N, C-alpha and C positions, 0 to 999 in steps of 0.2 A: 366813289366817294363816302367813306366810312362813317355808318350810323353814330351818333353821339352818345357817348356810356352811359348808362342809366345810371345814378345814384342808388345805392340802397334806403337813403331815408327814403326817396322817391318812389320807391316799387311799393306796391299794391301790399299792403299787410293781408294776413288771413283773417275772416270775420271772428270777432272776438278775443283777437289779440292784444290791443289795447284795454278791454276789462280785466283779464287774466295779468298784465301788468299791475293794474292797479292792485288788484286783490290777490297776487302773491305774495307781495310783503307783511299785509294784513295779517292773509295766514300765518305766518311764519313768525309772527309777533307771539309775542308770550303775554301779553293781554287776550288775544285772542284765544291763545289756548288755554288760559285762565277762565273765560267766558264759557269754552266748550265744555270745559269739564263742572265748572256751574252749573250748567244747563240739562248736561247729562246727566247730575246728580239730580236736578230737580225732579226730572222727567222720571228718572227711575224711583224717586220718592214716591212721587204723585201712583204710578202703578202698585207700590207695593204696599201703600199707607190702608189701601181701604177707605170705604165711605161712612158716613153717620144719617142719620134723618136730623137736619134742623128741626128743632122743636116750633120753635115763633113760624117761620115760613113753612113748613112741611117738605121744602124740598129735600134732596139727596144732595150731599153735600161730600167733597174730596176730605180724609183726616188732614193734607199736606197742603193740598192746593187749594188753597182758601184765602182772602184776603187777611184775615185775624191772626193766621198762623204763615203767615210771609211776611206781614211788617212786623209782627210778635220777632220773629227771625231775624229781621235786619235791625231792628232794637235792640238786638241781645249782641249784635255783629257791631252796632256802630261808637261803642265805648272803645272796644278792642282797635276798631280801627281807627279811630281819632289818633289813638295814641300811638299806632303802626305808623302813622303818617310821619310824626316828631320823629322817632326812633329809628325808621327808614333815611334820614334827613341825616342821621347819626352815624348812622351804618356805612353809608355813602361815603364821608367823609373819613372814614376808617376809626373809627369809637363803637364804643357798643353801651349801650345806655340799660343797665338792671334796675336803675330804681323806680320806674315808671309808674311801679306797683302803689309804692310809700307814696310817690308825691303825690298821685290819687288821694290816696288814703288819707294825707297829711291838708292837704288841699280843702277836700271835704269835709273835715273836723274841724279845723282852724274857719269855714265859713259857718259852720253850726254854731259854735262856741261865739264868735262874732255876731252872730245873730242873736244868739240868745240874751249878750251882753248889753247889745243893742234895743233891747226890748220890743216890744211887739212892732210889729209893721208889714204891711201890706200892697198889693198891686203893684204896679211897673218900677216901682221905688227899691222894692224888696230885691227883684228880680234882679235890677242894676245891681245892686251893693251886692250879693251873692256872686254875681260873675267878676267885678271887679276882685273880690276877696280870692277867690280860686283862681283867676287869674296872676295875679300880684304873688300869693304863695307857691303857685306854679314856675312862676320868672323866677324869682328868688331863688327855690331850689333847685332849679337847670342851673342857673348862674352859677351856683355854688359847688355844682359839679365841675362846671366847666375850666373855672380858677382854680379847684383842686388838680385837674388833669393837664393844666397849661404848666399852673405855677409849682407842683409839687414832683413834675416830670414822672408819676408813677402811672401805669398801665389802666386805662380807663375801664378796664374787666373789675380789676381793684378797687379802684376809687368808689364804682356804682356800688358795688358787688355790699360796701362800708356803708354807702351813705345809704344801702335801701335798710340795711337795719337800723341807723341812726334816726333817718325819718319815720320811719314808723313806730319807732320805741318812744319818739316824741311825742307822735300821735294818741300813742298808745298813754304817755303819762298826763297828758293836755287832759285828754277825755276820759282817763278815770276806766277807760276800757267798757264810758257806757257808751248808748247808742243815744242819741241826741235827733230828736224831730225836727223837722222843719217847717217856716210858714204853709200853708195851705197854698200861699199866690205861689210859690215856685212851683209847687206839685202840677197846679191849673194851670201853668205855661208849658210845663213839659209833657203834661198828659193833652193838651190843646188837639183835638179831633182835627181840627182846622176842615170843615163841614163832611168829613169822609164819610163820620160813622161815631156813636156812641162808644163804641169798643175797639177802635183805631186810632194809634196816637204815633204820629207820622213826624214828630219833632225831633226825636234824635237820629234817623233815618235822614232827613235831611241836614242837620248839624255834619252828619257824616260826608254827607255828599259835597257837602260847601266845604267844608275843611280837605278833603281830597282832590278838590278842584283848585282852590289855592295853593295846597300845596306842589300840585303838578307843574300853576304856572308859574310857583314860585323855582322849581329847579329846572324848566326847562326856558321860563323867558327871561329869567331874571341873570345881571351880570353876579349877582350872589351865588344864585344857584350854581352857576357855572363854575365859581370857584371853588363851592365844595364839592362838585365833581373831581375837579382838576388837583385836592389837594388828597381826597381817599386814592386819586389813582395813581400820582405822582408825588409824592411830598417833597423829596428833594429840588426834583424841579420845579414845583411851585414857589419853594424857599428861593429859587436862584431866580425867577422870574419878577420878586418883589412883592407875591402876597405875602402877606400878614397871617402865619400858620394859626397864632395865637387867638387873635380877633376871632378867625373865621370857627376856630373850634368849641371856644367860650359861645359864640353864637349859635351854634347847631346843638348846642347839649341848653341852652333857653328855648328854642325853639321847640324839642323834647320835653322840657317842663309845660313850654304854657301847654303845648296838647294835651299834656295830661291832666291842666286844671280844669280846660274846657272839657275834659271824655269826667271829669271829677262832677261839675256842676251840670250836668243835663243828668250824671247817672244817679246822682246825690238828689237831683230836684225829681227826678223819675219816678225814684222808689220813697222818697219822702224820709228821708232818714238818712244819717253817718253814721261810719261806728269806726275806728280804727282796725279793724280787719277787714274791711271793705278794700276790693280791689286785688286778694289774697293771691297771688301765682299770675296775674294778670301778666306779668314781665313775659313769663314762656310762650304764651299767648300772643303778646305783642310781636317778639321778637322769631317766634313762630311763623307769623302771619308777613312780616318782612322778607323774611327768606323763603318761602314759598312762593311769596309775589316776586321771586328775582331778584332780591336784593343779594351782592358779594359782602360777602364777611370782613372780604380782605378788602373792601372800598373801592370807592370808582362807579359804582353799579346801583341802581336801583330806583322804584317810579313810586312816587304817590298814588296814582291811580291804580296799580299792582299791589301793594300795602293793602289799602282797602280792599281790593277783590280777596286776598289771598286771605285777611280775617272773615268776610263772608261765605269762603270754603269752610275752615276752619269751625264756624260756629254749625253753617250745614251738616259736618259731621257728626255733628255732637248733637245736632238736631233730630239727626238719622237715627242715634242709637235711641235718641227717645219715641220718635214717630214706631219706628221698626219694633219698638218694646223689647231691644237688647237689654243684655248685662252693660251698666252704668261705668263699672270696673273697667269697661276694656276700652274709654275713652281715650285714654290715655295714650295706651298698646298704639291706638289706631293713627292717634296726633301725631304721634314719634316715628311711626313706620311713615306716615306721610310727609315729615319735615327731612326726613333720609332720603325719599324717593326725589324728592325736588331738587334737594342738593347734590344728587348724585347724578339725575337729569342733567342740571342746569351745567355741571363741569363736563357732563360729557358732549353736551351741544359746545362748548367752549370749546372742548381738545377737538372735536372737529372742526368747529372753524377755521381754530389756526391750522390745523393740515391743510383745507381748502384752501389758504389765503396764501400758506408756503407753495403748496401745489402752484396755485394761479402764478403766482410771485418768479417759479422755477421754469414755467413757459413762456414767461414773457421775457426772461434770458435767456430762454435758449431761441425763441424768435428774432431777442436783436443782436 
């Protein structure tokens, strides 16, 4: 009598094989790579930054690895990261938005002028009113971009490049190039310590985390998010499948404007004033954050969480230059090199994955 065959599924597995099978895709993911790079940079800065003696406590404190510097770095990254989430949604759909910095400036200036006209206000009412004005201006500017992209059938690069100048020009003319002070209630809200300490302000960081989480849920767990990926991955197939491309394209620019308005509200409230020059050049940081986070400029791929991590990485690079007392003129060079390296590595990874899939398919054909 022959022994019954033993199935592979019932055969004993080596110890630890289950854990390795779970961790393997985690370490191959781009999020894990970004986290490891950020942690490595934090460790390197902690070792190279040196230390000083805190006068209040008399203890030796690392110049970088301390609560104040870490939260300040997260605060600097938060305004860029919030806008990067919206810009990533646009990039996934196959578009581009160069106007986010100008939307930020216009939303901030509009909020300042509105509060000045409305008269003195304080408390939670002023905070909610300022938030509503910033969001309304951001959504309106984003809708305008989307309508022009769909209606005029011009490449989004040209449309948003023009709107970048137009919106900042409107902010310049309406504010007369003046800096507008905001009510203290807004600054108290944005700089609320939340029990962490008098010099620690976690509100912008918490806002960044909330926006990134909502962006991830939108892209990964909703039908609308899947439509955005579909349009960016294959517009023609999406059109033939019945998706309304125009509505989806307008929607992604509205989301981009919404996140720019939210960032303007938090940024203006945190610094206590607004001007037409706010967020100048931020569009480069925002797009860089999305690209470093793995968003494909041709569309069809990207992640809200990765965009946030990309913004944190870029701000950490800026912070490392200041902490190590390097020449700040090299900041643009280093960030530009980081963008090029990220894109090259992404394309190399895509080519390697394509070759591996092709090799696997040919092997299956030969076996068949």
